[in-house]
C-alpha positions as CSV (number, residue, x, y, z in Angstrom):
1,M,-8.6,29.6,-56.3
2,M,-9.9,33.1,-56.7
3,R,-12.6,31.9,-59.1
4,S,-13.7,29.2,-56.6
5,I,-13.9,31.8,-53.8
6,L,-16.1,34.1,-55.8
7,L,-18.4,31.3,-56.9
8,D,-19.0,30.2,-53.3
9,N,-22.5,31.4,-52.3
10,T,-21.6,32.0,-48.6
11,V,-18.5,34.1,-49.5
12,R,-20.5,36.3,-52.0
13,C,-23.3,36.9,-49.4
14,V,-20.7,37.7,-46.7
15,I,-18.9,40.2,-48.9
16,V,-22.1,42.0,-49.9
17,A,-23.5,42.0,-46.3
18,F,-20.3,43.2,-44.7
19,M,-19.8,45.9,-47.3
20,A,-23.4,47.1,-46.7
21,L,-22.6,47.1,-42.9
22,A,-19.5,49.2,-43.6
23,C,-21.6,51.8,-45.4
24,I,-24.3,51.8,-42.7
25,G,-21.7,52.3,-40.1
26,L,-21.2,55.8,-41.3
27,V,-24.6,56.9,-39.9
28,L,-24.9,54.6,-36.9
29,P,-25.0,56.2,-33.4
30,N,-21.8,55.6,-31.4
31,W,-23.4,53.1,-29.0
32,I,-24.7,50.9,-31.9
33,L,-21.4,51.1,-33.7
34,N,-19.6,50.1,-30.5
35,N,-21.9,47.1,-29.9
36,T,-21.5,46.0,-33.5
37,M,-17.7,46.2,-33.2
38,F,-17.7,44.2,-30.0
39,G,-20.0,41.6,-31.6
40,L,-17.9,41.2,-34.7
41,A,-14.7,41.0,-32.8
42,R,-16.1,38.5,-30.3
43,G,-17.5,36.5,-33.3
44,L,-13.9,35.6,-34.3
45,A,-13.4,33.7,-31.1
46,V,-16.8,32.0,-31.5
47,L,-15.9,31.0,-35.1
48,G,-12.9,29.2,-33.6
49,L,-15.1,27.4,-31.1
50,L,-17.4,26.4,-33.9
51,L,-14.5,24.5,-35.5
52,L,-14.1,22.6,-32.3
53,W,-17.8,22.1,-31.8
54,R,-18.2,20.5,-35.2
55,T,-15.4,18.1,-34.2
56,G,-17.4,17.2,-31.0
57,L,-15.3,19.3,-28.6
58,I,-16.3,22.1,-26.3
59,S,-13.6,24.4,-24.8
60,L,-14.3,26.0,-21.5
61,G,-10.9,27.7,-21.5
62,H,-10.8,29.9,-24.6
63,S,-10.5,33.0,-22.5
64,L,-6.9,31.9,-22.3
65,Y,-6.3,32.9,-25.9
66,F,-8.8,35.7,-25.8
67,G,-6.9,37.2,-22.9
68,L,-3.4,36.5,-24.4
69,G,-4.4,38.5,-27.5
70,A,-5.8,41.4,-25.4
71,Y,-2.8,41.5,-23.0
72,A,-0.4,41.2,-26.0
73,V,-1.8,44.5,-27.2
74,A,-1.5,46.2,-23.8
75,L,2.0,44.9,-23.1
76,L,3.2,45.8,-26.6
77,E,2.2,49.4,-26.0
78,K,3.6,49.5,-22.4
79,H,7.1,48.2,-23.4
80,T,7.5,49.7,-26.9
81,G,4.9,52.4,-27.1
82,S,3.5,51.0,-30.4
83,T,-0.2,51.4,-31.1
84,D,-0.1,50.4,-34.8
85,I,-3.0,48.0,-35.7
86,I,-0.9,45.7,-37.9
87,L,1.8,45.2,-35.2
88,R,-0.8,44.7,-32.5
89,L,-2.6,42.0,-34.6
90,V,0.5,40.2,-35.6
91,I,1.7,40.0,-32.0
92,A,-1.7,38.8,-30.7
93,L,-2.0,36.2,-33.5
94,T,1.5,34.9,-32.9
95,V,1.3,34.7,-29.1
96,A,-2.1,32.9,-29.2
97,G,-1.1,30.6,-32.0
98,V,2.2,29.6,-30.5
99,I,0.7,28.9,-27.1
100,G,-2.2,27.0,-28.8
101,F,0.4,25.0,-30.7
102,F,2.2,23.8,-27.6
103,L,-0.9,23.2,-25.5
104,G,-2.5,21.4,-28.4
105,F,0.0,18.5,-27.9
106,V,-1.7,17.9,-24.6
107,L,-5.3,18.6,-25.4
108,R,-5.5,16.7,-28.6
109,H,-5.5,13.4,-26.7
110,Y,-8.6,14.3,-24.6
111,R,-12.3,14.3,-25.5
112,G,-15.6,15.3,-23.8
113,I,-15.5,16.7,-20.3
114,F,-11.8,16.0,-20.0
115,F,-11.0,18.3,-22.9
116,A,-13.4,21.0,-21.6
117,M,-12.1,21.0,-18.0
118,L,-8.4,20.8,-18.9
119,S,-8.8,23.8,-21.2
120,L,-10.5,25.6,-18.4
121,A,-7.6,24.7,-16.0
122,F,-5.1,26.2,-18.4
123,S,-7.1,29.5,-18.6
124,M,-7.4,29.8,-14.9
125,V,-3.6,29.4,-14.5
126,L,-3.2,32.5,-16.6
127,Y,-5.9,34.3,-14.7
128,G,-4.1,33.5,-11.4
129,V,-0.8,34.7,-12.8
130,L,-2.3,38.0,-14.0
131,V,-4.1,38.7,-10.8
132,K,-1.0,38.1,-8.6
133,T,1.6,39.9,-10.8
134,E,2.0,43.7,-10.5
135,A,4.1,43.8,-13.7
136,L,1.2,42.4,-15.6
137,G,-1.3,44.9,-14.2
138,S,-2.7,42.8,-11.4
139,T,-6.4,43.2,-10.9
140,D,-6.4,46.7,-12.4
141,G,-5.0,45.7,-15.8
142,F,-3.9,48.3,-18.4
143,S,-5.4,51.0,-20.4
144,V,-5.1,50.7,-24.2
145,S,-4.5,53.8,-26.3
146,Q,-6.4,54.5,-29.5
147,T,-5.2,52.4,-32.4
148,T,-3.2,54.0,-35.1
149,F,-2.9,53.1,-38.8
150,L,0.6,53.4,-40.2
151,G,1.2,56.4,-38.0
152,W,-2.2,58.0,-38.6
153,Q,-4.5,58.5,-35.6
154,P,-8.1,58.8,-36.6
155,A,-10.6,61.1,-34.9
156,S,-13.2,58.4,-34.6
157,K,-13.5,54.6,-34.2
158,Y,-14.9,54.2,-37.7
159,P,-11.5,53.2,-39.3
160,L,-11.2,50.5,-36.6
161,F,-14.7,49.4,-37.4
162,L,-13.7,49.0,-41.1
163,S,-10.6,47.1,-40.0
164,I,-12.7,44.7,-37.9
165,I,-15.0,44.1,-40.9
166,A,-12.1,43.3,-43.2
167,I,-10.6,40.9,-40.7
168,C,-13.9,39.1,-40.2
169,I,-14.3,38.7,-44.0
170,V,-10.8,37.2,-44.3
171,A,-11.5,34.9,-41.3
172,I,-14.8,33.7,-42.7
173,I,-13.4,33.0,-46.1
174,G,-10.4,31.3,-44.7
175,V,-12.4,29.0,-42.4
176,Q,-15.0,28.3,-45.1
177,F,-12.3,27.0,-47.4
178,Y,-10.5,25.2,-44.7
179,L,-13.7,23.3,-43.9
180,R,-13.9,22.4,-47.6
181,S,-10.4,21.1,-47.8
182,A,-9.4,17.5,-47.4
183,I,-8.5,17.9,-43.7
184,G,-11.4,20.2,-43.1
185,Y,-13.9,17.5,-44.2
186,L,-12.5,15.4,-41.3
187,T,-14.2,17.8,-38.9
188,T,-17.5,15.9,-38.6
189,S,-15.9,12.6,-39.4
190,V,-13.8,12.9,-36.3
191,R,-16.9,13.6,-34.2
192,D,-18.8,10.7,-35.6
193,N,-16.2,7.9,-35.7
194,E,-12.6,8.4,-34.8
195,I,-11.7,4.8,-35.4
196,R,-12.9,4.8,-39.0
197,V,-10.9,8.0,-39.6
198,E,-7.8,6.3,-38.3
199,Y,-8.5,3.3,-40.6
200,L,-8.6,5.6,-43.6
201,G,-5.0,6.6,-42.8
202,Y,-5.6,10.0,-41.2
203,S,-4.3,11.1,-37.8
204,V,-7.2,12.2,-35.6
205,A,-4.9,13.8,-33.1
206,R,-3.2,15.8,-35.8
207,A,-6.6,16.9,-37.2
208,V,-7.7,18.0,-33.8
209,H,-4.4,19.8,-33.2
210,I,-4.7,21.8,-36.3
211,K,-8.3,22.9,-35.5
212,Y,-7.2,23.8,-32.0
213,I,-4.4,26.0,-33.3
214,I,-6.7,27.8,-35.7
215,S,-9.3,28.2,-32.9
216,A,-6.6,29.6,-30.6
217,A,-5.3,32.1,-33.2
218,L,-8.9,33.4,-33.9
219,A,-9.5,33.9,-30.2
220,G,-6.2,35.8,-29.9
221,V,-7.2,38.2,-32.7
222,S,-10.6,38.5,-31.2
223,G,-9.2,39.5,-27.8
224,A,-6.8,42.0,-29.4
225,L,-9.7,43.7,-31.3
226,I,-11.8,43.8,-28.2
227,A,-8.9,45.4,-26.3
228,M,-8.5,48.0,-29.0
229,S,-12.3,48.7,-29.1
230,L,-12.7,49.0,-25.3
231,G,-9.4,50.7,-24.5
232,Q,-8.9,48.6,-21.4
233,V,-7.8,45.1,-20.4
234,D,-8.1,43.4,-17.0
235,P,-8.2,39.8,-15.8
236,D,-11.9,39.7,-15.0
237,S,-13.1,41.0,-18.4
238,M,-10.5,39.2,-20.5
239,V,-9.3,35.9,-18.9
240,N,-11.8,34.9,-16.2
241,W,-13.9,31.7,-16.7
242,T,-17.0,33.8,-17.2
243,V,-15.4,35.1,-20.5
244,S,-15.1,31.5,-21.7
245,G,-18.7,30.9,-20.6
246,E,-19.9,33.8,-22.7
247,L,-18.1,32.5,-25.7
248,V,-19.7,29.0,-25.3
249,F,-23.1,30.7,-24.6
250,I,-22.8,32.6,-28.0
251,T,-21.6,29.4,-29.8
252,I,-24.7,27.5,-28.6
253,M,-27.0,30.4,-29.4
254,S,-25.5,30.8,-32.9
255,G,-25.6,27.2,-34.0
256,P,-23.0,25.2,-36.0
257,G,-24.7,25.5,-39.4
258,S,-22.6,28.2,-41.0
259,V,-19.4,30.2,-40.6
260,V,-21.6,33.3,-40.6
261,A,-23.6,32.1,-37.6
262,P,-21.0,33.1,-34.9
263,F,-21.1,36.8,-36.0
264,I,-24.9,36.9,-36.1
265,G,-25.0,35.3,-32.6
266,S,-22.3,37.6,-31.2
267,I,-24.0,40.8,-32.4
268,T,-27.3,39.5,-31.1
269,F,-25.7,38.7,-27.7
270,E,-24.2,42.2,-27.4
271,F,-27.5,44.0,-28.1
272,L,-29.4,41.5,-25.9
273,R,-27.1,42.1,-23.0
274,T,-27.2,45.9,-23.5
275,F,-31.0,46.1,-23.5
276,A,-31.3,43.6,-20.7
277,F,-29.0,45.7,-18.5
278,E,-30.9,48.8,-19.5
279,W,-34.3,47.4,-18.6
280,A,-33.3,45.3,-15.6
281,P,-29.8,46.2,-14.3
282,H,-30.2,43.8,-11.3
283,A,-31.7,40.9,-13.3
284,W,-30.1,41.1,-16.7
285,Q,-28.4,37.7,-16.3
286,L,-31.8,36.2,-15.8
287,I,-33.1,37.7,-19.1
288,V,-30.0,36.6,-21.0
289,G,-30.1,33.1,-19.5
290,G,-33.8,32.8,-20.2
291,T,-33.3,33.8,-23.8
292,L,-30.7,31.0,-24.2
293,L,-33.1,28.5,-22.7
294,G,-35.8,29.6,-25.1
295,I,-33.4,29.3,-28.1
296,I,-32.3,25.8,-27.0
297,F,-35.9,24.6,-26.7
298,A,-37.3,26.4,-29.8
299,L,-34.2,26.3,-32.0
300,P,-31.9,23.4,-31.0
301,E,-29.6,24.1,-33.9
302,G,-29.3,27.8,-32.9
303,L,-30.3,31.1,-34.6
304,W,-28.8,30.0,-37.9
305,S,-31.4,27.3,-38.2
306,L,-34.1,30.0,-38.2
307,I,-32.3,31.9,-41.0
308,Q,-32.0,28.7,-43.0
309,R,-35.8,28.3,-42.8
310,L,-36.4,31.9,-43.9
311,W,-33.7,32.4,-46.5
312,T,-33.7,29.7,-49.1
313,K,-32.4,30.5,-52.6
314,K,-32.9,28.1,-55.5
315,G,-33.2,25.2,-53.1
316,K,-29.8,25.9,-51.5
317,V,-29.1,27.6,-48.2
318,L,-26.0,29.6,-47.3
């Protein structure tokens, strides 16, 4: 298994690129470091959406799991005082994964617009509960203290940056080899012809369910890392439908061509939004939306298709 992992071209490039990014992070200005952290963390949720997209499904409600992960971090600190990164991530992953497991029994039977709108409805239920419940912070949310590492509280965000990089590497490798497993190969088959997949003896509903759980868990970890990076959680920035819209926006902008694409798209989105707001604070949404339209028309397969054209090695792309 380890040999096959090291022989995978995508995995080797990812490890080298992320290690280089970790070294560069030592000299990056704080605002660039923060944007990169946000992009990498958000990329985990987009990676989960990529799994669904390759299956022919679009979720407009992944802010549900993104918000669950973020609020798990905040509520853990409120009730136990714990700020340890391992405990925070385990709680966020568990909560998002368990909820995704149960809701998956409902959603796995729907396709197209019905899947998208039903997932959106579930996320807005959580939004309504958070806004109306004082014990859950209501509209103000909670502040999140600086993350600690086995009791050690660093003086900067760089250790958290390294942790995010490590988590992204593990997630990319895990999803890459999931897609190359027997059930992973069903991803595009389910999208193309469900009936034929059923005739081959595989359960389409079960395949969709597994992908949905993985996607939910990745979104939960993403929300937890964003909460730790920002130091604040509230319904509008973590659970509202606009958060789901951003994730879908990034998924389309990134393209489905590679497990690396979500992170490139997410980082690009963070810097695009930052510069757009700096240049035109009253029209930044117009700039961001116009950029997406340009990418859709010029690069229908997303930013990754451009990288495929530019980076070809021995006749094989990443």
